Every structure is written in structure tokens, then in C-alpha cells.
C-alpha positions in Angstrom: 13.9 5.3 23.5 11.4 7.1 25.9 8.0 6.2 26.0 6.9 9.5 25.2 9.7 9.7 22.3 7.9 6.2 20.9 4.2 7.9 21.7 5.2 11.1 19.2 6.8 8.8 16.0 3.6 6.5 16.6 1.4 9.9 16.6 3.2 10.8 13.2 3.7 7.8 11.7 -0.3 8.0 11.9 -0.5 11.6 10.8 2.0 10.3 7.2 -0.4 7.4 6.6 -3.8 9.3 6.8 -1.9 11.9 5.2 -1.1 10.1 2.0 -4.7 8.2 2.1 -6.2 11.5 1.4 -3.3 12.7 -1.3 -4.8 13.9 -4.6 -4.2 10.5 -6.8 -6.7 11.1 -9.1 -4.8 12.3 -12.0 -3.4 8.7 -12.1 -6.5 6.8 -12.5 -7.9 8.9 -15.3 -5.2 8.5 -17.4 -3.8 4.6 -17.3 -0.7 5.9 -19.4 0.4 8.4 -16.9 -0.2 5.8 -13.8 2.5 3.3 -15.9 4.6 5.8 -17.1 5.2 7.0 -12.9 5.1 3.5 -11.6 7.9 2.9 -14.5 10.2 6.1 -12.8 9.6 5.5 -9.4 11.4 3.8 -6.7 10.6 0.8 -4.4 10.1 4.1 -1.6 7.7 5.5 -4.5 5.7 2.4 -4.9 5.4 1.0 -1.6 3.5 5.1 -0.9 1.5 5.0 -4.0 0.2 1.3 -2.9 0.2 2.5 0.9 -2.5 5.2 -0.5 -4.4 3.0 -2.9 -4.5 0.0 0.0 -6.5 0.0 3.4 -5.6 -3.5 3.6 -3.6 -6.7 1.7 -4.3 -10.1 2.6 -2.9 -13.5 1.6 -5.6 -16.3 2.1 -4.2 -19.5 3.3 -2.9 -23.0 1.7 -6.0 -25.2 0.9 -3.6 -27.8 2.1 0.3 -28.8 3.2 1.7 -28.3 -0.2 0.0 -26.8 -2.1 0.8 -25.2 -5.6 -1.0 -22.6 -5.9 0.9 -19.0 -7.0 0.7 -16.3 -4.3 -0.6 -14.1 -6.6 -4.2 -16.2 -6.8 -4.2 -16.3 -2.9 -3.9 -12.1 -2.7 -7.2 -10.5 -1.9 -6.2 -6.7 -1.9 -9.2 -4.2 0.1 -9.0 -0.8 -1.9 -9.2 2.2 -0.1 -12.1 3.7 -2.2 
């Protein structure tokens, strides 16, 4: 792939990510039941898109020590968009 093609792809991916963040998902946040139903009916791709819209970043904190048995879900720190 040429440098120009790579640049165009990078630009389009950035624009798509920004558009996804700007999507109006307020209907889901106002109605927890609608969100739960949408989540259950969604594909893995849809779920990733939804998470990408509401998460700015996701950090997994390091283990406290070697052999630490802290569940991974207890080490996840989400940074929400709003």
C-alpha cells in the first residue's frame, strides 16, 4: 500500500471514529430497558461500535505483584466520553 493510500485510510478512520462519538445515543441512556434489548440483539461488531461511542479509553491496571489473582474486571478503569 502506498503512503498516500495509508494516509487516506488513516484520515477516514479518524473521521469515522469522530462521527461515532458524535452519534446521538441518548435514547439508550434514557431507557435502560431499550439499551439492554439493543445489547442482547446486537452483533459483536455492533457492540464494539457502541462501546467505541461511549468510551474514551479503557485502562487495565497492572497486577500488584506476580501471581496476583485480582479478577481482571476489578482492574479495568473506563474513561467515559461524557
